[in-house]
C-alpha positions as CSV (number, residue, x, y, z in Angstrom):
1,M,202.5,114.8,31.5
2,A,202.3,114.7,27.7
3,S,198.8,114.6,26.3
4,E,197.8,111.5,24.4
5,P,198.1,111.7,20.6
6,V,194.9,112.2,18.7
7,K,193.8,108.9,17.1
8,R,192.8,109.1,13.5
9,R,191.8,106.7,10.7
10,L,190.3,106.7,7.2
11,A,186.7,105.7,7.4
12,A,183.6,105.2,5.2
13,I,180.8,107.2,6.9
14,L,177.1,106.9,6.2
15,A,174.8,109.6,7.7
16,A,171.0,109.2,7.4
17,D,168.0,111.0,8.8
18,I,164.2,110.8,8.5
19,A,162.6,113.5,6.4
20,G,159.8,115.3,8.1
21,Y,160.4,113.4,11.4
22,S,158.8,116.1,13.6
23,R,155.7,116.3,11.4
24,L,155.3,112.5,11.5
25,M,155.7,112.4,15.3
26,G,153.3,115.3,15.7
27,A,150.7,113.5,13.6
28,D,151.0,110.0,15.1
29,E,153.8,109.6,17.7
30,E,153.1,106.0,18.7
31,G,152.4,104.8,15.1
32,T,155.5,106.4,13.8
33,L,157.7,104.9,16.5
34,A,156.2,101.5,15.9
35,R,156.8,101.6,12.2
36,L,160.3,102.9,12.6
37,K,161.2,100.1,15.1
38,A,159.8,97.5,12.6
39,Y,161.9,99.0,9.8
40,R,165.0,98.8,12.0
41,R,164.3,95.3,13.0
42,E,163.3,93.9,9.6
43,L,165.5,95.9,7.2
44,I,168.0,98.4,8.5
45,D,169.7,96.4,11.3
46,P,170.0,93.1,9.2
47,K,171.5,95.0,6.2
48,N,173.9,96.9,8.5
49,K,175.0,93.6,10.0
50,E,175.3,92.0,6.6
51,H,177.6,94.8,5.4
52,R,179.6,95.0,8.6
53,G,178.5,98.4,9.6
54,R,179.1,99.8,13.1
55,I,176.5,102.2,14.5
56,V,178.4,105.1,15.9
57,K,175.4,107.0,17.2
58,T,171.7,107.4,16.8
59,T,169.3,110.3,17.4
60,G,165.6,110.4,17.3
61,D,165.6,111.0,13.5
62,G,169.1,110.1,12.5
63,I,171.9,107.5,12.5
64,L,175.6,107.6,11.8
65,I,177.3,104.4,10.7
66,E,181.0,103.5,10.0
67,F,181.8,100.8,7.4
68,P,185.0,98.9,6.8
69,S,184.9,99.9,3.1
70,V,183.2,102.3,0.7
71,V,181.8,99.4,-1.3
72,E,180.0,98.0,1.8
73,A,178.6,101.4,2.7
74,V,177.2,102.0,-0.8
75,R,175.7,98.5,-1.1
76,C,174.0,98.9,2.3
77,A,172.6,102.3,1.4
78,I,171.2,101.1,-1.9
79,E,169.6,98.0,-0.5
80,V,168.0,99.8,2.4
81,Q,166.6,102.6,0.2
82,Q,165.2,100.1,-2.3
83,G,163.7,98.1,0.6
84,M,162.1,101.3,2.0
85,L,160.7,102.0,-1.5
86,E,158.9,98.6,-1.5
87,R,157.6,99.1,2.1
88,N,156.3,102.6,1.3
89,A,154.5,101.5,-1.9
90,Q,151.2,101.0,-0.1
91,V,151.6,103.7,2.6
92,P,149.9,107.1,2.2
93,K,152.4,109.7,1.2
94,D,151.9,111.8,4.4
95,K,152.7,108.8,6.6
96,R,155.8,107.5,4.8
97,I,159.0,107.2,6.7
98,E,161.7,108.2,4.1
99,F,165.4,108.5,4.6
100,R,168.0,110.8,3.1
101,V,171.5,109.3,3.0
102,G,175.0,110.8,2.6
103,I,178.2,108.8,2.2
104,N,181.7,110.1,2.5
105,L,185.2,108.6,2.7
106,G,187.5,110.7,4.8
107,D,189.8,111.1,7.8
108,V,188.1,110.9,11.2
109,I,189.1,111.5,14.8
110,I,188.4,108.7,17.2
111,E,187.2,109.3,20.8
112,G,186.0,106.1,22.4
113,R,183.2,104.8,20.2
114,D,182.5,108.2,18.7
115,L,183.9,109.8,15.5
116,Y,184.5,113.4,14.7
117,G,186.1,115.6,12.0
118,D,185.4,116.6,8.4
119,G,185.1,113.0,7.3
120,V,181.9,112.8,9.4
121,N,180.7,116.4,8.8
122,I,180.8,116.0,5.0
123,A,178.7,112.8,5.2
124,A,176.1,114.8,7.2
125,R,176.1,117.6,4.7
126,L,175.7,115.2,1.8
127,E,172.7,113.7,3.5
128,G,171.2,117.2,3.6
129,L,171.5,117.4,-0.2
130,A,169.8,114.0,-0.9
131,E,166.2,113.8,-2.1
132,L,163.6,111.8,-0.3
133,G,164.6,108.2,-0.4
134,G,167.8,109.2,-2.1
135,I,171.6,108.9,-1.7
136,C,174.3,111.5,-2.3
137,I,178.0,110.6,-2.3
138,S,181.3,112.4,-2.6
139,Q,183.8,112.2,-5.4
140,T,186.1,110.0,-3.2
141,V,183.3,107.5,-2.6
142,L,182.6,107.3,-6.4
143,N,186.3,106.8,-7.2
144,H,186.5,103.8,-4.8
145,A,183.2,102.2,-5.5
146,R,182.9,102.6,-9.3
147,G,183.6,99.3,-11.1
148,K,183.0,97.3,-7.9
149,I,179.2,97.9,-7.7
150,A,176.7,98.2,-10.5
151,F,175.1,101.6,-10.0
152,E,174.7,104.9,-11.9
153,V,175.1,108.5,-10.7
154,E,174.0,112.0,-11.7
155,D,176.8,114.6,-11.5
156,L,175.6,117.5,-9.2
157,G,178.9,119.3,-9.6
158,E,180.9,121.1,-6.9
159,Q,178.8,122.1,-3.9
160,A,179.7,124.6,-1.2
161,L,178.8,122.8,2.0
162,K,178.1,124.6,5.3
163,N,181.2,124.8,7.5
164,I,183.3,122.9,5.0
165,T,186.3,124.9,3.7
166,N,186.6,123.6,0.2
167,P,183.7,122.8,-2.3
168,I,182.9,119.0,-2.5
169,H,182.1,117.3,-5.8
170,V,178.8,115.6,-5.3
171,Y,177.0,112.8,-7.1
172,R,173.4,111.5,-6.7
173,V,173.0,107.7,-6.9
174,L,170.3,106.8,-9.4
175,L,167.9,104.4,-7.7
176,N,165.0,102.7,-9.4
177,S,162.7,104.9,-7.4
178,S,164.2,108.0,-8.9
179,R,164.0,106.7,-12.4
180,E,160.6,105.0,-12.2
181,P,158.7,107.8,-14.1
182,M,161.1,107.4,-17.0
183,M,161.3,103.6,-16.9
184,S,157.5,103.4,-17.3
185,R,157.9,104.6,-20.8
186,T,160.8,102.3,-21.9
187,H,158.4,100.1,-23.9
188,D,157.2,103.0,-26.1
189,P,158.6,102.7,-29.7
190,A,161.6,104.8,-30.3
191,L,160.9,107.9,-32.4
192,A,162.7,107.9,-35.8
193,L,165.5,110.5,-35.9
194,P,164.7,113.5,-38.1
195,D,166.7,114.0,-41.4
196,K,168.6,116.9,-39.9
197,P,170.6,117.4,-36.7
198,S,168.2,117.0,-33.7
199,I,168.8,118.2,-30.2
200,A,167.0,118.5,-26.8
201,V,168.2,121.0,-24.2
202,L,167.4,119.6,-20.8
203,P,166.5,122.0,-17.9
204,F,169.8,123.3,-16.4
205,L,170.3,122.4,-12.8
206,N,170.0,125.2,-10.2
207,M,173.2,125.0,-8.2
208,S,172.7,128.2,-6.3
209,G,171.4,126.5,-3.2
210,D,168.3,128.8,-3.3
211,P,165.0,127.2,-4.6
212,E,163.8,130.7,-5.5
213,Q,166.4,130.8,-8.3
214,E,164.9,127.8,-10.1
215,Y,163.3,130.1,-12.6
216,F,166.7,131.7,-13.4
217,A,168.2,128.4,-14.4
218,D,165.0,127.6,-16.4
219,G,165.4,130.9,-18.2
220,I,168.9,130.1,-19.3
221,S,167.8,126.7,-20.8
222,E,164.8,128.4,-22.5
223,D,166.9,131.1,-24.1
224,I,169.4,128.5,-25.5
225,I,166.5,126.5,-26.9
226,T,165.2,129.7,-28.6
227,G,168.7,130.5,-30.0
228,L,169.0,127.0,-31.5
229,S,165.5,127.0,-32.9
230,K,166.2,130.0,-35.1
231,L,168.3,127.7,-37.4
232,R,166.2,126.1,-40.0
233,W,168.4,123.1,-40.4
234,F,168.1,122.1,-36.8
235,F,165.3,120.0,-35.3
236,V,164.9,121.3,-31.7
237,I,162.6,119.8,-29.1
238,A,160.3,122.4,-27.6
239,R,160.8,123.6,-24.0
240,N,157.6,122.0,-22.7
241,S,158.7,118.5,-23.6
242,S,162.4,118.7,-22.6
243,F,161.2,120.2,-19.2
244,I,159.3,117.0,-18.2
245,Y,162.7,115.8,-17.0
246,K,163.1,118.8,-14.6
247,G,163.8,117.6,-11.0
248,K,164.3,114.0,-12.1
249,A,167.4,111.9,-12.2
250,I,168.2,111.9,-15.9
251,D,169.4,109.0,-18.0
252,V,170.6,110.9,-21.1
253,K,170.3,108.0,-23.5
254,R,166.7,107.3,-22.4
255,A,165.7,111.0,-22.6
256,A,167.1,111.1,-26.1
257,R,165.2,108.0,-27.1
258,E,162.0,109.3,-25.7
259,L,162.3,112.6,-27.4
260,G,163.7,111.2,-30.6
261,V,166.9,113.2,-30.8
262,R,170.6,112.4,-31.3
263,Y,172.1,115.2,-29.2
264,V,171.4,116.3,-25.7
265,L,172.6,119.5,-24.0
266,E,172.7,119.6,-20.2
267,G,174.2,121.9,-17.7
268,S,173.9,123.9,-14.5
269,V,173.7,127.5,-13.3
270,R,175.2,128.9,-10.2
271,K,174.1,132.4,-9.3
272,G,175.7,134.3,-6.4
273,G,175.4,138.0,-5.9
274,N,176.1,139.7,-9.2
275,R,178.1,136.8,-10.6
276,V,176.9,133.8,-12.5
277,R,178.6,130.5,-13.6
278,I,177.1,128.4,-16.4
279,T,178.4,124.9,-17.2
280,A,177.2,123.0,-20.3
281,Q,178.0,119.8,-22.0
282,L,176.9,118.3,-25.3
283,I,176.4,114.6,-25.5
284,D,175.9,112.4,-28.5
285,A,173.3,110.1,-27.1
286,A,173.8,107.4,-29.7
287,T,177.3,106.7,-28.4
288,G,177.2,108.4,-25.0
289,N,180.3,110.4,-26.0
290,H,180.8,113.9,-24.6
291,I,181.3,116.1,-27.7
292,W,182.0,119.3,-26.0
293,A,181.9,120.8,-22.5
294,N,182.7,124.2,-21.1
295,R,182.2,126.5,-18.2
296,Y,181.4,130.2,-18.3
297,D,181.9,132.7,-15.5
298,G,180.8,136.3,-15.8
299,D,179.0,139.3,-14.4
300,L,175.2,139.2,-14.7
301,S,175.4,142.1,-17.1
302,D,177.1,139.7,-19.5
303,I,174.4,137.0,-19.3
304,F,173.1,137.5,-22.8
305,A,176.6,137.3,-24.3
306,L,177.2,134.1,-22.3
307,Q,174.0,132.5,-23.6
308,D,174.9,133.4,-27.2
309,E,178.4,132.0,-26.7
310,I,177.0,128.7,-25.4
311,T,174.6,128.4,-28.3
312,H,177.4,129.1,-30.9
313,K,179.5,126.4,-29.3
314,V,176.7,123.8,-29.4
315,V,176.1,124.5,-33.1
316,A,179.7,124.4,-33.9
317,A,180.1,121.1,-32.1
318,I,177.2,119.4,-34.0
319,E,178.0,120.7,-37.4
320,P,181.1,122.9,-37.8
321,K,180.1,124.1,-41.3
322,L,176.8,125.5,-40.2
323,L,178.4,128.6,-38.8
324,E,179.9,129.3,-42.2
325,A,176.4,129.5,-43.7
326,E,174.7,131.6,-41.1
327,A,175.7,133.0,-37.8
328,L,173.3,132.9,-34.9
329,R,171.5,136.1,-34.4
330,S,172.1,137.8,-31.1
331,Q,169.0,138.2,-29.0
332,N,169.8,142.0,-29.0
333,S,169.5,142.2,-25.3
334,S,171.4,144.7,-23.3
335,P,172.3,144.7,-19.6
336,E,169.5,147.2,-19.1
337,D,167.0,144.6,-20.0
338,L,168.0,142.2,-17.3
339,G,165.3,143.2,-14.9
340,A,162.6,142.7,-17.4
341,W,164.0,139.4,-18.7
342,D,164.2,138.1,-15.1
343,M,160.5,138.9,-14.6
344,V,159.5,137.3,-17.9
345,I,161.3,134.0,-17.3
346,H,160.0,133.9,-13.7
347,A,156.4,134.2,-15.0
348,N,157.0,131.7,-17.8
349,S,158.3,129.2,-15.2
350,L,155.1,129.6,-13.1
351,F,152.7,129.5,-16.0
352,W,153.7,126.2,-17.5
353,R,152.7,124.4,-14.3
354,L,149.2,125.0,-15.9
355,N,147.2,125.5,-12.8
356,K,145.0,128.6,-11.9
357,P,147.0,130.0,-8.9
358,D,150.4,129.8,-10.7
359,G,148.8,131.2,-13.9
360,E,147.4,134.2,-12.0
361,A,150.8,134.7,-10.3
362,A,152.5,134.6,-13.7
363,M,150.1,137.2,-15.1
364,A,150.6,139.4,-12.1
365,I,154.4,139.4,-12.6
366,L,154.0,140.2,-16.3
367,R,151.6,143.1,-15.6
368,R,154.3,144.6,-13.3
369,A,156.9,144.0,-16.1
370,V,154.9,145.8,-18.8
371,T,154.3,148.7,-16.4
372,Q,158.0,149.0,-15.3
373,Y,159.4,148.2,-18.7
374,P,156.9,149.5,-21.3
375,D,159.5,149.2,-24.1
376,Y,160.3,145.5,-23.5
377,G,158.5,143.5,-26.1
378,P,158.7,140.0,-24.7
379,A,156.8,141.0,-21.6
380,H,153.9,142.3,-23.7
381,S,153.8,139.3,-26.0
382,M,154.1,136.7,-23.2
383,L,151.3,138.4,-21.2
384,A,149.1,138.5,-24.2
385,F,149.6,134.8,-24.9
386,I,149.1,133.7,-21.3
387,M,145.9,135.7,-21.0
388,L,144.5,134.1,-24.2
389,I,145.6,130.5,-23.2
390,S,144.2,131.0,-19.7
391,G,140.8,132.0,-21.1
392,R,141.0,129.1,-23.6
393,L,141.7,126.6,-20.9
394,A,138.7,127.8,-18.9
395,W,136.7,128.0,-22.1
396,T,133.8,130.1,-20.7
397,S,132.7,132.5,-23.3
398,A,132.5,135.5,-20.9
399,E,136.0,135.0,-19.5
400,L,137.5,134.5,-23.0
401,E,135.7,137.5,-24.5
402,A,136.9,139.7,-21.6
403,Q,140.5,138.7,-22.2
404,V,140.7,139.3,-26.0
405,P,140.7,143.1,-26.3
406,E,143.5,143.6,-23.8
407,A,145.5,140.7,-25.2
408,E,145.1,142.2,-28.7
409,R,146.5,145.6,-27.5
410,L,149.4,143.9,-25.8
411,A,150.3,141.8,-28.8
412,A,150.1,144.8,-31.1
413,K,152.4,146.7,-28.8
414,A,154.9,143.8,-28.8
415,I,154.8,143.8,-32.6
416,S,155.5,147.6,-32.7
417,L,158.5,147.1,-30.3
418,D,159.9,144.0,-32.2
419,S,158.2,142.7,-35.3
420,S,160.4,139.6,-35.3
421,D,159.0,138.3,-32.0
422,P,157.3,135.0,-32.8
423,W,155.4,135.0,-29.6
424,A,153.8,138.3,-30.5
425,H,152.6,136.9,-33.8
426,L,151.4,133.7,-32.0
427,A,149.3,135.9,-29.7
428,L,147.9,138.0,-32.6
429,G,147.0,134.7,-34.4
430,F,145.2,133.5,-31.3
431,V,143.3,136.9,-31.2
432,A,142.2,136.5,-34.8
433,Y,141.2,132.8,-34.1
434,T,138.9,133.8,-31.2
435,K,137.4,136.5,-33.4
436,R,136.6,133.9,-36.2
437,A,139.0,135.7,-38.6
438,T,140.5,132.3,-39.6
439,D,142.5,133.5,-42.6
440,E,144.2,136.2,-40.5
441,A,144.9,133.6,-37.8
442,V,146.6,131.3,-40.3
443,E,148.7,134.2,-41.6
444,E,149.9,135.2,-38.1
445,F,150.7,131.6,-37.0
446,T,152.6,131.2,-40.3
447,R,154.5,134.3,-39.6
448,A,155.5,133.0,-36.2
449,L,156.8,129.9,-37.9
450,D,158.8,131.9,-40.5
451,L,160.5,133.6,-37.6
452,N,161.1,130.3,-35.6
453,P,160.7,127.1,-37.7
454,N,161.0,125.0,-34.5
455,F,158.1,126.7,-32.8
456,A,156.0,123.7,-31.8
457,A,153.1,125.8,-30.4
458,A,152.8,127.7,-33.6
459,H,152.6,124.4,-35.6
460,G,149.9,123.3,-33.2
461,Y,147.7,126.4,-33.3
462,L,148.2,126.7,-37.1
463,A,146.9,123.1,-37.3
464,L,143.8,124.2,-35.3
465,A,143.2,127.3,-37.5
466,L,143.6,125.3,-40.7
467,A,141.1,122.6,-39.5
468,L,138.6,125.3,-38.6
469,A,139.1,126.8,-42.1
470,D,138.3,123.4,-43.6
471,R,141.8,122.9,-44.8
472,P,142.3,119.4,-43.2
473,K,145.2,118.1,-45.2
474,E,147.4,121.0,-44.2
475,A,146.2,120.9,-40.7
476,I,147.3,117.2,-40.3
477,I,150.8,118.1,-41.5
478,H,151.2,120.9,-38.9
479,G,149.5,119.0,-36.1
480,E,151.8,116.0,-36.5
481,Q,154.8,118.2,-36.6
482,A,153.7,120.0,-33.3
483,I,153.4,116.7,-31.5
484,R,156.7,115.4,-33.0
485,M,158.6,118.5,-31.9
486,S,157.0,118.6,-28.4
487,P,155.7,115.1,-27.6
488,H,155.2,115.8,-23.9
489,D,153.8,119.3,-24.2
490,P,151.0,120.4,-21.8
491,Q,149.3,121.7,-24.9
492,T,149.3,118.3,-26.7
493,G,145.6,117.9,-25.9
494,L,144.8,120.9,-28.0
495,F,147.1,119.6,-30.8
496,N,145.1,116.4,-30.8
497,V,141.9,118.3,-31.0
498,A,143.3,119.8,-34.3
499,L,144.1,116.4,-35.6
500,A,140.7,115.0,-34.7
501,A,139.0,117.9,-36.4
502,A,141.1,117.5,-39.5
503,H,140.3,113.8,-39.8
504,Y,136.7,114.5,-39.1
505,L,136.4,117.0,-41.9
506,E,138.2,114.6,-44.2
507,G,135.4,112.0,-43.4
508,R,137.8,109.7,-41.6
509,F,135.6,109.4,-38.5
510,N,137.3,106.4,-36.9
511,E,140.7,108.2,-37.0
512,A,138.9,111.3,-35.6
513,V,137.7,109.2,-32.7
514,V,141.2,108.0,-32.0
515,F,142.6,111.6,-31.8
516,G,139.6,112.8,-30.0
517,R,140.0,110.1,-27.3
518,K,143.7,111.1,-27.0
519,A,142.6,114.7,-26.5
520,V,140.2,114.0,-23.7
521,Q,142.6,111.7,-22.0
522,L,145.4,114.3,-22.1
523,S,143.1,117.3,-21.3
524,P,140.1,115.9,-19.4
525,Q,138.9,119.5,-18.5
526,L,139.1,120.8,-22.0
527,S,135.5,121.1,-23.3
528,G,136.7,121.6,-26.9
529,A,138.3,118.1,-26.8
530,Y,134.9,116.6,-25.8
531,R,133.1,118.5,-28.5
532,I,135.1,117.0,-31.4
533,Y,135.1,113.6,-29.6
534,V,131.3,113.6,-29.3
535,A,130.8,114.6,-33.0
536,S,133.4,112.0,-34.1
537,L,131.8,109.1,-32.1
538,A,128.4,110.0,-33.5
539,Q,129.5,110.1,-37.1
540,A,131.5,106.9,-36.7
541,G,128.2,105.2,-35.6
542,H,129.1,104.9,-31.9
543,V,125.9,106.7,-30.8
544,N,125.7,105.3,-27.2
545,E,129.4,106.3,-26.5
546,A,128.7,109.7,-28.1
547,Q,125.8,110.3,-25.7
548,E,127.9,109.3,-22.7
549,A,130.7,111.7,-23.9
550,L,128.0,114.4,-24.4
551,Q,126.9,114.0,-20.8
552,R,130.5,114.6,-19.7
553,L,130.6,117.7,-22.0
554,R,127.5,119.0,-20.4
555,E,129.1,118.7,-16.9
556,L,132.1,120.7,-18.1
557,Q,130.0,123.2,-20.1
558,P,126.4,123.4,-18.9
559,A,125.5,126.0,-21.5
560,I,126.5,123.9,-24.5
561,S,124.0,124.0,-27.4
562,I,124.0,124.2,-31.2
563,A,123.4,127.9,-30.9
564,W,126.4,128.3,-28.6
565,I,128.6,126.4,-31.1
566,E,127.4,128.6,-33.9
567,R,128.3,131.7,-32.0
568,Y,131.6,130.8,-30.3
569,V,133.3,128.0,-32.2
570,P,135.2,129.6,-35.1
571,Y,134.6,127.1,-37.9
572,T,134.1,128.5,-41.4
573,S,130.7,127.9,-42.8
574,S,131.5,124.6,-44.7
575,A,133.3,123.1,-41.7
576,M,130.5,124.3,-39.3
577,T,127.8,122.5,-41.2
578,K,129.8,119.2,-41.0
579,F,130.6,119.7,-37.3
580,I,127.0,120.5,-36.3
581,E,125.8,117.4,-38.2
582,G,127.8,115.2,-35.8
583,M,126.7,117.1,-32.7
584,R,123.0,116.7,-33.7
585,K,123.5,113.0,-34.3
586,A,124.8,112.7,-30.7
587,G,121.6,114.4,-29.4
588,L,122.7,118.0,-28.9
589,Q,120.0,120.6,-29.5
């Protein structure tokens, strides 16, 4: 007897599962089941019925649904995920039931009420790629749904899915939940575009499928930023501000508006074995047009050449005549440096999380780097800078004093290895600053800016040094430039301290209060921010507020006194007299 032919059809398949289901059940089995049943009854089942979905199967933590059209599948998924967002708003994070959803259009095999085949398997794999509360769709779904439903997507590129023969082009649906952090800033006034080409390099996506390779993708982005920053006629947003978009669904036009740039470079990095693929695309955010896009495949030993090539292409696309005036300098990195470079970018990725455990891990990596690669300058300069900033953030005199001699030796070694390293000069400037050698600090910070005119941190620390040297007018220029170049920088609290001090020394005490307040809001654990805030409030006549702020300062720094300030705060004599006057008015002895 001949076997029955296999039944097939084209179907829109939605696969969903509950993130952390076992943990939720282990913590509160009855409560989790009760909430899940309520969500099914009040939201999921009604939406499924409304969009004519057929439940193929359910498991404890998952569900597979067939829809008569892609449009219905996508609509249902978006409405359910947005409904779950509203229901979870008041639920503690550790108790939230959150779905991941994948949608695919493909050929399926029919057996009774069940469905099998790659059409189903791809939907399940897409669900695994989705973020909490998110939706991932295939290229075929996008092709059929686009123009019929109002939604936006983020291109995740081709993905190698487990047990699927060919790579699948994947897109993430941008829901309001994913974009909420960015939407909260939509009412901020748009920054005026600079009078020269302006660009932000967004963090490149890690497409390697290995979270441990995030730092590698970050390092590619950072090196391209560095390459672009060396051109004086470019305005380049600093790494610490463009990286606030890391891990978020990015609306390029909104990011450009928030950062105040015309051009945005975005891309991805896929690393496998000794091979790397880098994709990049340059977008004119004013029009949304893609100016240029390219893909680079190569051996890891060619990584520096690939970075240089991408940087050249970006510059050429924005202003073709620029390359006629000056070619980008190579980073002079050889394949032999790759191990050291890898360690430095890993440490840098950890440090900018700005918490003590990651900072200590970053320093540990860099200590290994300077031991294993004693002739690699960037490892020495970055370790010196991180040590000094770590001590400055803690701002206890003993800890800071202990860090300075070693940091000075490291920075001097970095200079001897490469005198054109701006980070080395930044570190030496910071050493001079902590030793109250203000003129020397100004000189080193200025040298760092000569080497990299788009170095936001150098502008910020130069502003601080100039304020301490009682040169407030110059300090204001550099402080404002630092914040403009890196408006979301973790160091912005320090930059506002510089601006507060500069206005204070100019006698504009109300303006000093405004910047001092910003500093304590941005860096509530920074005692230096509270010191200038206290003095400014007192000089502006707000003595009661000054005394309240002084109490907070004493909580942060129990040993604070006039004698401590005179010993450790590196104001020059004329500036010190003005500063202490304000602190005494607030009641400090």
